[in-house]
mmCIF file of the C-alpha atoms, coordinates in Angstrom:
data_MODEL
# 
_entry.id   MODEL 
# 
loop_
_atom_site.group_PDB 
_atom_site.id 
_atom_site.type_symbol 
_atom_site.label_atom_id 
_atom_site.label_alt_id 
_atom_site.label_comp_id 
_atom_site.label_asym_id 
_atom_site.label_entity_id 
_atom_site.label_seq_id 
_atom_site.pdbx_PDB_ins_code 
_atom_site.Cartn_x 
_atom_site.Cartn_y 
_atom_site.Cartn_z 
_atom_site.occupancy 
_atom_site.B_iso_or_equiv 
_atom_site.pdbx_formal_charge 
_atom_site.auth_seq_id 
_atom_site.auth_comp_id 
_atom_site.auth_asym_id 
_atom_site.auth_atom_id 
_atom_site.pdbx_PDB_model_num 
ATOM 1   C CA . MET A 1 1   ? 104.550 72.147 6.258  1.00 0.00 ? 1   MET A CA 1 
ATOM 2   C CA . VAL A 1 2   ? 101.877 70.860 8.434  1.00 0.00 ? 2   VAL A CA 1 
ATOM 3   C CA . ALA A 1 3   ? 101.707 71.494 11.968 1.00 0.00 ? 3   ALA A CA 1 
ATOM 4   C CA . SER A 1 4   ? 101.488 67.940 14.174 1.00 0.00 ? 4   SER A CA 1 
ATOM 5   C CA . LYS A 1 5   ? 98.383  67.469 16.199 1.00 0.00 ? 5   LYS A CA 1 
ATOM 6   C CA . LYS A 1 6   ? 99.227  66.317 19.613 1.00 0.00 ? 6   LYS A CA 1 
ATOM 7   C CA . THR A 1 7   ? 96.565  64.063 21.624 1.00 0.00 ? 7   THR A CA 1 
ATOM 8   C CA . VAL A 1 8   ? 96.097  65.271 25.483 1.00 0.00 ? 8   VAL A CA 1 
ATOM 9   C CA . ARG A 1 9   ? 95.217  62.171 27.903 1.00 0.00 ? 9   ARG A CA 1 
ATOM 10  C CA . ALA A 1 10  ? 93.041  62.922 30.770 1.00 0.00 ? 10  ALA A CA 1 
ATOM 11  C CA . PRO A 1 11  ? 94.741  61.127 33.384 1.00 0.00 ? 11  PRO A CA 1 
ATOM 12  C CA . LYS A 1 12  ? 93.587  57.964 34.306 1.00 0.00 ? 12  LYS A CA 1 
ATOM 13  C CA . ARG A 1 13  ? 91.334  57.103 37.813 1.00 0.00 ? 13  ARG A CA 1 
ATOM 14  C CA . ALA A 1 14  ? 92.229  55.054 40.365 1.00 0.00 ? 14  ALA A CA 1 
ATOM 15  C CA . ALA A 1 15  ? 89.729  52.235 40.622 1.00 0.00 ? 15  ALA A CA 1 
ATOM 16  C CA . ALA A 1 16  ? 87.525  52.203 43.640 1.00 0.00 ? 16  ALA A CA 1 
ATOM 17  C CA . PRO A 1 17  ? 88.393  49.150 46.031 1.00 0.00 ? 17  PRO A CA 1 
ATOM 18  C CA . ALA A 1 18  ? 85.837  46.677 45.739 1.00 0.00 ? 18  ALA A CA 1 
ATOM 19  C CA . ALA A 1 19  ? 85.559  46.745 49.239 1.00 0.00 ? 19  ALA A CA 1 
ATOM 20  C CA . ALA A 1 20  ? 83.785  50.389 48.682 1.00 0.00 ? 20  ALA A CA 1 
ATOM 21  C CA . ALA A 1 21  ? 81.602  49.407 45.982 1.00 0.00 ? 21  ALA A CA 1 
ATOM 22  C CA . VAL A 1 22  ? 80.313  46.175 47.993 1.00 0.00 ? 22  VAL A CA 1 
ATOM 23  C CA . ALA A 1 23  ? 79.671  45.733 51.724 1.00 0.00 ? 23  ALA A CA 1 
ATOM 24  C CA . ALA A 1 24  ? 81.702  43.032 53.016 1.00 0.00 ? 24  ALA A CA 1 
ATOM 25  C CA . ALA A 1 25  ? 79.776  40.560 54.530 1.00 0.00 ? 25  ALA A CA 1 
ATOM 26  C CA . PRO A 1 26  ? 80.130  39.472 57.916 1.00 0.00 ? 26  PRO A CA 1 
ATOM 27  C CA . ALA A 1 27  ? 81.939  35.865 58.397 1.00 0.00 ? 27  ALA A CA 1 
ATOM 28  C CA . GLU A 1 28  ? 79.475  33.068 59.516 1.00 0.00 ? 28  GLU A CA 1 
ATOM 29  C CA . VAL A 1 29  ? 81.042  31.748 62.919 1.00 0.00 ? 29  VAL A CA 1 
ATOM 30  C CA . PRO A 1 30  ? 81.624  28.115 62.647 1.00 0.00 ? 30  PRO A CA 1 
ATOM 31  C CA . ALA A 1 31  ? 79.607  26.117 64.385 1.00 0.00 ? 31  ALA A CA 1 
ATOM 32  C CA . HIS A 1 32  ? 81.997  24.488 66.809 1.00 0.00 ? 32  HIS A CA 1 
ATOM 33  C CA . VAL A 1 33  ? 83.154  27.873 67.747 1.00 0.00 ? 33  VAL A CA 1 
ATOM 34  C CA . ASP A 1 34  ? 79.651  28.861 68.974 1.00 0.00 ? 34  ASP A CA 1 
ATOM 35  C CA . LEU A 1 35  ? 79.046  25.475 70.924 1.00 0.00 ? 35  LEU A CA 1 
ATOM 36  C CA . GLY A 1 36  ? 82.679  26.279 72.487 1.00 0.00 ? 36  GLY A CA 1 
ATOM 37  C CA . VAL A 1 37  ? 80.980  29.717 74.095 1.00 0.00 ? 37  VAL A CA 1 
ATOM 38  C CA . ARG A 1 38  ? 77.617  28.167 75.159 1.00 0.00 ? 38  ARG A CA 1 
ATOM 39  C CA . LEU A 1 39  ? 79.325  25.534 76.606 1.00 0.00 ? 39  LEU A CA 1 
ATOM 40  C CA . LYS A 1 40  ? 81.430  28.015 78.461 1.00 0.00 ? 40  LYS A CA 1 
ATOM 41  C CA . GLN A 1 41  ? 78.967  29.625 79.386 1.00 0.00 ? 41  GLN A CA 1 
ATOM 42  C CA . ARG A 1 42  ? 76.886  26.661 80.921 1.00 0.00 ? 42  ARG A CA 1 
ATOM 43  C CA . ARG A 1 43  ? 79.428  25.599 82.608 1.00 0.00 ? 43  ARG A CA 1 
ATOM 44  C CA . LEU A 1 44  ? 79.937  28.887 84.317 1.00 0.00 ? 44  LEU A CA 1 
ATOM 45  C CA . GLU A 1 45  ? 76.085  28.773 85.305 1.00 0.00 ? 45  GLU A CA 1 
ATOM 46  C CA . ALA A 1 46  ? 76.579  25.475 86.895 1.00 0.00 ? 46  ALA A CA 1 
ATOM 47  C CA . GLY A 1 47  ? 79.578  27.145 89.003 1.00 0.00 ? 47  GLY A CA 1 
ATOM 48  C CA . LEU A 1 48  ? 82.022  24.613 87.426 1.00 0.00 ? 48  LEU A CA 1 
ATOM 49  C CA . THR A 1 49  ? 85.838  25.010 87.042 1.00 0.00 ? 49  THR A CA 1 
ATOM 50  C CA . LEU A 1 50  ? 87.043  24.181 83.933 1.00 0.00 ? 50  LEU A CA 1 
ATOM 51  C CA . ALA A 1 51  ? 89.714  21.556 85.822 1.00 0.00 ? 51  ALA A CA 1 
ATOM 52  C CA . ALA A 1 52  ? 86.190  19.934 87.768 1.00 0.00 ? 52  ALA A CA 1 
ATOM 53  C CA . LEU A 1 53  ? 83.821  19.407 84.486 1.00 0.00 ? 53  LEU A CA 1 
ATOM 54  C CA . ALA A 1 54  ? 87.130  17.769 82.852 1.00 0.00 ? 54  ALA A CA 1 
ATOM 55  C CA . GLU A 1 55  ? 87.612  15.747 85.852 1.00 0.00 ? 55  GLU A CA 1 
ATOM 56  C CA . ARG A 1 56  ? 83.926  14.760 86.385 1.00 0.00 ? 56  ARG A CA 1 
ATOM 57  C CA . ALA A 1 57  ? 83.194  14.225 82.609 1.00 0.00 ? 57  ALA A CA 1 
ATOM 58  C CA . GLY A 1 58  ? 86.091  12.244 82.302 1.00 0.00 ? 58  GLY A CA 1 
ATOM 59  C CA . PHE A 1 59  ? 88.604  14.490 79.906 1.00 0.00 ? 59  PHE A CA 1 
ATOM 60  C CA . GLY A 1 60  ? 91.888  16.556 80.485 1.00 0.00 ? 60  GLY A CA 1 
ATOM 61  C CA . LYS A 1 61  ? 91.377  19.834 81.450 1.00 0.00 ? 61  LYS A CA 1 
ATOM 62  C CA . ALA A 1 62  ? 93.386  20.740 77.964 1.00 0.00 ? 62  ALA A CA 1 
ATOM 63  C CA . TYR A 1 63  ? 91.104  19.166 76.039 1.00 0.00 ? 63  TYR A CA 1 
ATOM 64  C CA . LEU A 1 64  ? 87.973  20.812 77.488 1.00 0.00 ? 64  LEU A CA 1 
ATOM 65  C CA . SER A 1 65  ? 89.756  24.375 77.130 1.00 0.00 ? 65  SER A CA 1 
ATOM 66  C CA . ARG A 1 66  ? 90.111  23.291 73.476 1.00 0.00 ? 66  ARG A CA 1 
ATOM 67  C CA . ILE A 1 67  ? 86.858  22.684 73.053 1.00 0.00 ? 67  ILE A CA 1 
ATOM 68  C CA . GLU A 1 68  ? 85.490  25.877 74.522 1.00 0.00 ? 68  GLU A CA 1 
ATOM 69  C CA . SER A 1 69  ? 87.882  28.298 72.578 1.00 0.00 ? 69  SER A CA 1 
ATOM 70  C CA . GLY A 1 70  ? 86.754  26.291 69.375 1.00 0.00 ? 70  GLY A CA 1 
ATOM 71  C CA . GLN A 1 71  ? 90.089  24.786 68.811 1.00 0.00 ? 71  GLN A CA 1 
ATOM 72  C CA . LYS A 1 72  ? 89.012  21.146 69.204 1.00 0.00 ? 72  LYS A CA 1 
ATOM 73  C CA . VAL A 1 73  ? 85.655  19.482 67.511 1.00 0.00 ? 73  VAL A CA 1 
ATOM 74  C CA . PRO A 1 74  ? 83.875  17.248 69.975 1.00 0.00 ? 74  PRO A CA 1 
ATOM 75  C CA . PRO A 1 75  ? 82.487  14.211 68.534 1.00 0.00 ? 75  PRO A CA 1 
ATOM 76  C CA . ILE A 1 76  ? 78.415  13.688 70.010 1.00 0.00 ? 76  ILE A CA 1 
ATOM 77  C CA . GLY A 1 77  ? 79.637  10.929 72.457 1.00 0.00 ? 77  GLY A CA 1 
ATOM 78  C CA . SER A 1 78  ? 81.703  13.449 73.843 1.00 0.00 ? 78  SER A CA 1 
ATOM 79  C CA . LEU A 1 79  ? 79.198  16.152 74.194 1.00 0.00 ? 79  LEU A CA 1 
ATOM 80  C CA . ALA A 1 80  ? 76.943  13.868 75.590 1.00 0.00 ? 80  ALA A CA 1 
ATOM 81  C CA . ARG A 1 81  ? 79.148  12.985 78.567 1.00 0.00 ? 81  ARG A CA 1 
ATOM 82  C CA . ILE A 1 82  ? 79.871  16.934 79.014 1.00 0.00 ? 82  ILE A CA 1 
ATOM 83  C CA . ALA A 1 83  ? 76.284  17.828 78.913 1.00 0.00 ? 83  ALA A CA 1 
ATOM 84  C CA . SER A 1 84  ? 74.920  14.781 81.173 1.00 0.00 ? 84  SER A CA 1 
ATOM 85  C CA . VAL A 1 85  ? 77.633  16.343 83.820 1.00 0.00 ? 85  VAL A CA 1 
ATOM 86  C CA . LEU A 1 86  ? 76.255  19.727 83.105 1.00 0.00 ? 86  LEU A CA 1 
ATOM 87  C CA . GLY A 1 87  ? 72.864  18.373 83.372 1.00 0.00 ? 87  GLY A CA 1 
ATOM 88  C CA . ILE A 1 88  ? 71.716  19.546 80.381 1.00 0.00 ? 88  ILE A CA 1 
ATOM 89  C CA . GLU A 1 89  ? 71.082  17.862 76.623 1.00 0.00 ? 89  GLU A CA 1 
ATOM 90  C CA . ALA A 1 90  ? 74.131  17.493 73.962 1.00 0.00 ? 90  ALA A CA 1 
ATOM 91  C CA . ALA A 1 91  ? 71.599  19.422 71.458 1.00 0.00 ? 91  ALA A CA 1 
ATOM 92  C CA . SER A 1 92  ? 71.331  22.480 73.602 1.00 0.00 ? 92  SER A CA 1 
ATOM 93  C CA . LEU A 1 93  ? 74.556  23.642 72.802 1.00 0.00 ? 93  LEU A CA 1 
ATOM 94  C CA . LEU A 1 94  ? 74.499  23.548 69.294 1.00 0.00 ? 94  LEU A CA 1 
ATOM 95  C CA . THR A 1 95  ? 71.548  25.996 68.732 1.00 0.00 ? 95  THR A CA 1 
ATOM 96  C CA . ASP A 1 96  ? 70.533  29.290 70.574 1.00 0.00 ? 96  ASP A CA 1 
ATOM 97  C CA . ASN A 1 97  ? 67.237  27.755 71.985 1.00 0.00 ? 97  ASN A CA 1 
ATOM 98  C CA . THR A 1 98  ? 66.243  30.768 74.010 1.00 0.00 ? 98  THR A CA 1 
ATOM 99  C CA . HIS A 1 99  ? 63.229  31.134 71.458 1.00 0.00 ? 99  HIS A CA 1 
ATOM 100 C CA . ALA A 1 100 ? 62.650  27.559 71.764 1.00 0.00 ? 100 ALA A CA 1 
ATOM 101 C CA . GLN A 1 101 ? 62.173  27.428 75.497 1.00 0.00 ? 101 GLN A CA 1 
ATOM 102 C CA . GLN A 1 102 ? 60.195  30.346 75.382 1.00 0.00 ? 102 GLN A CA 1 
ATOM 103 C CA . SER A 1 103 ? 57.813  28.731 72.717 1.00 0.00 ? 103 SER A CA 1 
ATOM 104 C CA . TRP A 1 104 ? 57.841  25.619 73.712 1.00 0.00 ? 104 TRP A CA 1 
ATOM 105 C CA . ARG A 1 105 ? 54.051  24.258 73.634 1.00 0.00 ? 105 ARG A CA 1 
ATOM 106 C CA . GLY A 1 106 ? 54.950  20.493 73.373 1.00 0.00 ? 106 GLY A CA 1 
ATOM 107 C CA . VAL A 1 107 ? 55.279  20.743 69.954 1.00 0.00 ? 107 VAL A CA 1 
ATOM 108 C CA . SER A 1 108 ? 58.409  21.595 67.965 1.00 0.00 ? 108 SER A CA 1 
ATOM 109 C CA . LEU A 1 109 ? 58.728  22.300 64.190 1.00 0.00 ? 109 LEU A CA 1 
ATOM 110 C CA . VAL A 1 110 ? 61.996  23.016 62.119 1.00 0.00 ? 110 VAL A CA 1 
ATOM 111 C CA . ARG A 1 111 ? 61.216  23.789 58.727 1.00 0.00 ? 111 ARG A CA 1 
ATOM 112 C CA . HIS A 1 112 ? 63.339  21.828 55.738 1.00 0.00 ? 112 HIS A CA 1 
ATOM 113 C CA . ALA A 1 113 ? 64.723  25.966 54.887 1.00 0.00 ? 113 ALA A CA 1 
ATOM 114 C CA . ASP A 1 114 ? 65.530  26.565 58.493 1.00 0.00 ? 114 ASP A CA 1 
ATOM 115 C CA . LYS A 1 115 ? 69.321  27.229 58.411 1.00 0.00 ? 115 LYS A CA 1 
ATOM 116 C CA . ARG A 1 116 ? 70.891  24.310 61.297 1.00 0.00 ? 116 ARG A CA 1 
ATOM 117 C CA . PRO A 1 117 ? 74.353  25.034 62.182 1.00 0.00 ? 117 PRO A CA 1 
ATOM 118 C CA . THR A 1 118 ? 76.612  21.809 61.248 1.00 0.00 ? 118 THR A CA 1 
ATOM 119 C CA . VAL A 1 119 ? 79.457  20.793 63.089 1.00 0.00 ? 119 VAL A CA 1 
ATOM 120 C CA . MET A 1 120 ? 82.310  19.899 60.775 1.00 0.00 ? 120 MET A CA 1 
ATOM 121 C CA . GLY A 1 121 ? 84.340  17.124 62.207 1.00 0.00 ? 121 GLY A CA 1 
ATOM 122 C CA . GLY A 1 122 ? 84.932  14.443 59.363 1.00 0.00 ? 122 GLY A CA 1 
ATOM 123 C CA . SER A 1 123 ? 88.344  14.791 59.440 1.00 0.00 ? 123 SER A CA 1 
ATOM 124 C CA . ALA A 1 124 ? 88.592  14.915 63.572 1.00 0.00 ? 124 ALA A CA 1 
ATOM 125 C CA . PHE A 1 125 ? 86.554  12.185 64.480 1.00 0.00 ? 125 PHE A CA 1 
ATOM 126 C CA . GLY A 1 126 ? 84.480  10.616 61.677 1.00 0.00 ? 126 GLY A CA 1 
ATOM 127 C CA . TYR A 1 127 ? 81.163  12.539 60.519 1.00 0.00 ? 127 TYR A CA 1 
ATOM 128 C CA . ASP A 1 128 ? 79.269  15.636 61.115 1.00 0.00 ? 128 ASP A CA 1 
ATOM 129 C CA . TYR A 1 129 ? 76.456  16.199 62.636 1.00 0.00 ? 129 TYR A CA 1 
ATOM 130 C CA . PHE A 1 130 ? 73.116  18.854 63.678 1.00 0.00 ? 130 PHE A CA 1 
ATOM 131 C CA . ALA A 1 131 ? 70.675  19.183 65.571 1.00 0.00 ? 131 ALA A CA 1 
ATOM 132 C CA . LEU A 1 132 ? 67.048  18.285 64.285 1.00 0.00 ? 132 LEU A CA 1 
ATOM 133 C CA . THR A 1 133 ? 64.942  20.262 66.571 1.00 0.00 ? 133 THR A CA 1 
ATOM 134 C CA . ASP A 1 134 ? 64.997  23.589 68.575 1.00 0.00 ? 134 ASP A CA 1 
ATOM 135 C CA . ALA A 1 135 ? 63.297  21.683 71.190 1.00 0.00 ? 135 ALA A CA 1 
ATOM 136 C CA . THR A 1 136 ? 66.542  20.872 72.964 1.00 0.00 ? 136 THR A CA 1 
ATOM 137 C CA . THR A 1 137 ? 65.981  21.824 77.018 1.00 0.00 ? 137 THR A CA 1 
ATOM 138 C CA . ASP A 1 138 ? 64.678  19.393 79.097 1.00 0.00 ? 138 ASP A CA 1 
ATOM 139 C CA . ARG A 1 139 ? 63.963  16.990 76.257 1.00 0.00 ? 139 ARG A CA 1 
ATOM 140 C CA . ALA A 1 140 ? 64.858  13.139 76.581 1.00 0.00 ? 140 ALA A CA 1 
ATOM 141 C CA . LEU A 1 141 ? 65.081  12.855 73.095 1.00 0.00 ? 141 LEU A CA 1 
ATOM 142 C CA . GLN A 1 142 ? 67.916  14.626 70.754 1.00 0.00 ? 142 GLN A CA 1 
ATOM 143 C CA . PRO A 1 143 ? 68.006  13.511 67.136 1.00 0.00 ? 143 PRO A CA 1 
ATOM 144 C CA . PHE A 1 144 ? 70.759  14.391 65.147 1.00 0.00 ? 144 PHE A CA 1 
ATOM 145 C CA . LEU A 1 145 ? 71.622  13.954 61.110 1.00 0.00 ? 145 LEU A CA 1 
ATOM 146 C CA . PHE A 1 146 ? 74.979  12.366 60.731 1.00 0.00 ? 146 PHE A CA 1 
ATOM 147 C CA . THR A 1 147 ? 77.072  12.501 57.604 1.00 0.00 ? 147 THR A CA 1 
ATOM 148 C CA . PHE A 1 148 ? 79.477  10.059 57.483 1.00 0.00 ? 148 PHE A CA 1 
ATOM 149 C CA . PRO A 1 149 ? 83.209  10.130 55.573 1.00 0.00 ? 149 PRO A CA 1 
ATOM 150 C CA . ASP A 1 150 ? 84.876  6.686  54.552 1.00 0.00 ? 150 ASP A CA 1 
ATOM 151 C CA . LYS A 1 151 ? 87.637  6.628  56.666 1.00 0.00 ? 151 LYS A CA 1 
ATOM 152 C CA . VAL A 1 152 ? 87.885  7.238  60.421 1.00 0.00 ? 152 VAL A CA 1 
ATOM 153 C CA . ASP A 1 153 ? 90.566  6.525  63.078 1.00 0.00 ? 153 ASP A CA 1 
ATOM 154 C CA . LYS A 1 154 ? 90.734  3.035  63.816 1.00 0.00 ? 154 LYS A CA 1 
ATOM 155 C CA . PHE A 1 155 ? 91.471  3.974  67.703 1.00 0.00 ? 155 PHE A CA 1 
ATOM 156 C CA . VAL A 1 156 ? 88.080  5.831  67.848 1.00 0.00 ? 156 VAL A CA 1 
ATOM 157 C CA . PHE A 1 157 ? 85.295  4.535  69.907 1.00 0.00 ? 157 PHE A CA 1 
ATOM 158 C CA . PHE A 1 158 ? 82.449  6.735  71.992 1.00 0.00 ? 158 PHE A CA 1 
ATOM 159 C CA . GLU A 1 159 ? 80.502  5.762  74.470 1.00 0.00 ? 159 GLU A CA 1 
ATOM 160 C CA . HIS A 1 160 ? 78.010  7.742  77.292 1.00 0.00 ? 160 HIS A CA 1 
ATOM 161 C CA . GLU A 1 161 ? 74.869  7.399  78.783 1.00 0.00 ? 161 GLU A CA 1 
ATOM 162 C CA . GLY A 1 162 ? 71.336  6.559  77.313 1.00 0.00 ? 162 GLY A CA 1 
ATOM 163 C CA . GLU A 1 163 ? 70.388  4.821  74.543 1.00 0.00 ? 163 GLU A CA 1 
ATOM 164 C CA . GLU A 1 164 ? 70.730  5.607  70.436 1.00 0.00 ? 164 GLU A CA 1 
ATOM 165 C CA . MET A 1 165 ? 69.136  4.654  67.401 1.00 0.00 ? 165 MET A CA 1 
ATOM 166 C CA . MET A 1 166 ? 70.126  4.883  64.256 1.00 0.00 ? 166 MET A CA 1 
ATOM 167 C CA . HIS A 1 167 ? 68.456  4.709  60.580 1.00 0.00 ? 167 HIS A CA 1 
ATOM 168 C CA . VAL A 1 168 ? 70.532  5.094  57.792 1.00 0.00 ? 168 VAL A CA 1 
ATOM 169 C CA . LEU A 1 169 ? 68.740  7.285  54.806 1.00 0.00 ? 169 LEU A CA 1 
ATOM 170 C CA . THR A 1 170 ? 71.544  6.776  52.239 1.00 0.00 ? 170 THR A CA 1 
ATOM 171 C CA . GLY A 1 171 ? 74.544  5.071  51.305 1.00 0.00 ? 171 GLY A CA 1 
ATOM 172 C CA . ARG A 1 172 ? 75.614  2.136  53.456 1.00 0.00 ? 172 ARG A CA 1 
ATOM 173 C CA . VAL A 1 173 ? 77.561  2.224  56.801 1.00 0.00 ? 173 VAL A CA 1 
ATOM 174 C CA . GLU A 1 174 ? 79.310  0.020  58.780 1.00 0.00 ? 174 GLU A CA 1 
ATOM 175 C CA . TRP A 1 175 ? 78.989  0.202  62.413 1.00 0.00 ? 175 TRP A CA 1 
ATOM 176 C CA . GLN A 1 176 ? 80.245  -1.373 65.434 1.00 0.00 ? 176 GLN A CA 1 
ATOM 177 C CA . VAL A 1 177 ? 79.116  -1.741 68.626 1.00 0.00 ? 177 VAL A CA 1 
ATOM 178 C CA . GLY A 1 178 ? 81.474  -3.481 71.103 1.00 0.00 ? 178 GLY A CA 1 
ATOM 179 C CA . VAL A 1 179 ? 83.085  -6.395 69.276 1.00 0.00 ? 179 VAL A CA 1 
ATOM 180 C CA . ASP A 1 180 ? 80.107  -6.587 67.010 1.00 0.00 ? 180 ASP A CA 1 
ATOM 181 C CA . LYS A 1 181 ? 80.061  -5.207 63.510 1.00 0.00 ? 181 LYS A CA 1 
ATOM 182 C CA . PHE A 1 182 ? 76.855  -4.274 61.382 1.00 0.00 ? 182 PHE A CA 1 
ATOM 183 C CA . ILE A 1 183 ? 76.837  -3.277 57.580 1.00 0.00 ? 183 ILE A CA 1 
ATOM 184 C CA . LEU A 1 184 ? 74.187  -1.196 57.613 1.00 0.00 ? 184 LEU A CA 1 
ATOM 185 C CA . GLU A 1 185 ? 71.794  0.251  54.143 1.00 0.00 ? 185 GLU A CA 1 
ATOM 186 C CA . PRO A 1 186 ? 69.475  2.769  53.813 1.00 0.00 ? 186 PRO A CA 1 
ATOM 187 C CA . GLY A 1 187 ? 66.392  1.543  55.377 1.00 0.00 ? 187 GLY A CA 1 
ATOM 188 C CA . ASP A 1 188 ? 68.078  -0.586 58.128 1.00 0.00 ? 188 ASP A CA 1 
ATOM 189 C CA . THR A 1 189 ? 67.750  0.868  61.750 1.00 0.00 ? 189 THR A CA 1 
ATOM 190 C CA . LEU A 1 190 ? 70.417  -0.351 64.624 1.00 0.00 ? 190 LEU A CA 1 
ATOM 191 C CA . HIS A 1 191 ? 69.076  0.483  68.681 1.00 0.00 ? 191 HIS A CA 1 
ATOM 192 C CA . PHE A 1 192 ? 72.064  -0.134 71.066 1.00 0.00 ? 192 PHE A CA 1 
ATOM 193 C CA . ASP A 1 193 ? 72.978  0.635  74.559 1.00 0.00 ? 193 ASP A CA 1 
ATOM 194 C CA . ALA A 1 194 ? 75.076  3.482  74.071 1.00 0.00 ? 194 ALA A CA 1 
ATOM 195 C CA . ARG A 1 195 ? 77.221  3.072  77.164 1.00 0.00 ? 195 ARG A CA 1 
ATOM 196 C CA . ILE A 1 196 ? 79.055  0.035  75.089 1.00 0.00 ? 196 ILE A CA 1 
ATOM 197 C CA . PRO A 1 197 ? 81.700  1.102  73.436 1.00 0.00 ? 197 PRO A CA 1 
ATOM 198 C CA . HIS A 1 198 ? 80.607  2.420  69.486 1.00 0.00 ? 198 HIS A CA 1 
ATOM 199 C CA . ARG A 1 199 ? 81.698  3.689  66.361 1.00 0.00 ? 199 ARG A CA 1 
ATOM 200 C CA . GLY A 1 200 ? 80.821  3.576  62.160 1.00 0.00 ? 200 GLY A CA 1 
ATOM 201 C CA . HIS A 1 201 ? 82.220  4.794  58.695 1.00 0.00 ? 201 HIS A CA 1 
ATOM 202 C CA . ALA A 1 202 ? 80.805  4.919  55.349 1.00 0.00 ? 202 ALA A CA 1 
ATOM 203 C CA . LEU A 1 203 ? 81.027  2.227  53.196 1.00 0.00 ? 203 LEU A CA 1 
ATOM 204 C CA . ALA A 1 204 ? 82.210  3.146  49.314 1.00 0.00 ? 204 ALA A CA 1 
ATOM 205 C CA . GLY A 1 205 ? 81.120  6.572  49.558 1.00 0.00 ? 205 GLY A CA 1 
ATOM 206 C CA . PRO A 1 206 ? 79.472  9.385  51.774 1.00 0.00 ? 206 PRO A CA 1 
ATOM 207 C CA . ALA A 1 207 ? 76.386  7.973  53.968 1.00 0.00 ? 207 ALA A CA 1 
ATOM 208 C CA . THR A 1 208 ? 74.108  9.682  56.073 1.00 0.00 ? 208 THR A CA 1 
ATOM 209 C CA . ALA A 1 209 ? 71.661  8.928  58.959 1.00 0.00 ? 209 ALA A CA 1 
ATOM 210 C CA . LEU A 1 210 ? 69.332  10.006 61.133 1.00 0.00 ? 210 LEU A CA 1 
ATOM 211 C CA . VAL A 1 211 ? 70.271  9.238  64.829 1.00 0.00 ? 211 VAL A CA 1 
ATOM 212 C CA . VAL A 1 212 ? 68.504  9.732  68.099 1.00 0.00 ? 212 VAL A CA 1 
ATOM 213 C CA . ILE A 1 213 ? 69.816  9.611  71.661 1.00 0.00 ? 213 ILE A CA 1 
ATOM 214 C CA . TYR A 1 214 ? 67.678  9.147  74.392 1.00 0.00 ? 214 TYR A CA 1 
ATOM 215 C CA . SER A 1 215 ? 68.466  10.462 77.882 1.00 0.00 ? 215 SER A CA 1 
ATOM 216 C CA . PRO A 1 216 ? 66.119  10.242 80.412 1.00 0.00 ? 216 PRO A CA 1 
ATOM 217 C CA . VAL A 1 217 ? 65.004  13.506 81.718 1.00 0.00 ? 217 VAL A CA 1 
ATOM 218 C CA . GLY A 1 218 ? 66.317  14.560 85.224 1.00 0.00 ? 218 GLY A CA 1 
ATOM 219 C CA . TYR A 1 219 ? 69.174  12.100 84.562 1.00 0.00 ? 219 TYR A CA 1 
ATOM 220 C CA . HIS A 1 220 ? 72.199  12.853 86.445 1.00 0.00 ? 220 HIS A CA 1 
ATOM 221 C CA . PRO A 1 221 ? 75.583  10.910 86.731 1.00 0.00 ? 221 PRO A CA 1 
ATOM 222 C CA . ASN A 1 222 ? 76.524  9.258  90.078 1.00 0.00 ? 222 ASN A CA 1 
ATOM 223 C CA . LEU A 1 223 ? 79.406  12.058 90.593 1.00 0.00 ? 223 LEU A CA 1 
ATOM 224 C CA . ALA A 1 224 ? 80.935  10.870 94.004 1.00 0.00 ? 224 ALA A CA 1 
# 
């Protein structure tokens, strides 16, 4: 008679949680949330209540509150109106320009590899945008890169102080200024008074454009 052989198996070890093996990377804060934080800070520095800023900019208090809390993504036109009341540039609300203020010597260089916080507003008002320069304090010229989707709310128009210039880089864009509509292709440039209601969208696929907003330094709207 042959004795049976019994195999004893070692108990399985529980797998270590993935979080213990690899440290979790910190979550990136969306650009529009940072924008809201900066907006609230600048509003408080100006000594304005939420209601006062909303009234002077021509918006509802609830709308402005949602922008500050990161629940609402503002288009650049709305941001420009808010910024003009505060006496600052819209672009200064998109980036942390503390270093730029200290290092500004008449020149601003942003390398192609430098990270630019992008405000994703395509589903809300028709385009995504980010500032192309760090020189955003007391500068009359404010350049942005816009990316247009192929659809936009037919009731959405924008208007703000200053002038605006658009140079299409890729794709085709239908841009409306007042009652006039323009079909823009790569290399086309449109310059218009930003106080005239305007809007646009891409045709047959995504499109990108360099958009420059010009507001004279020291301009302040009549708040009377």
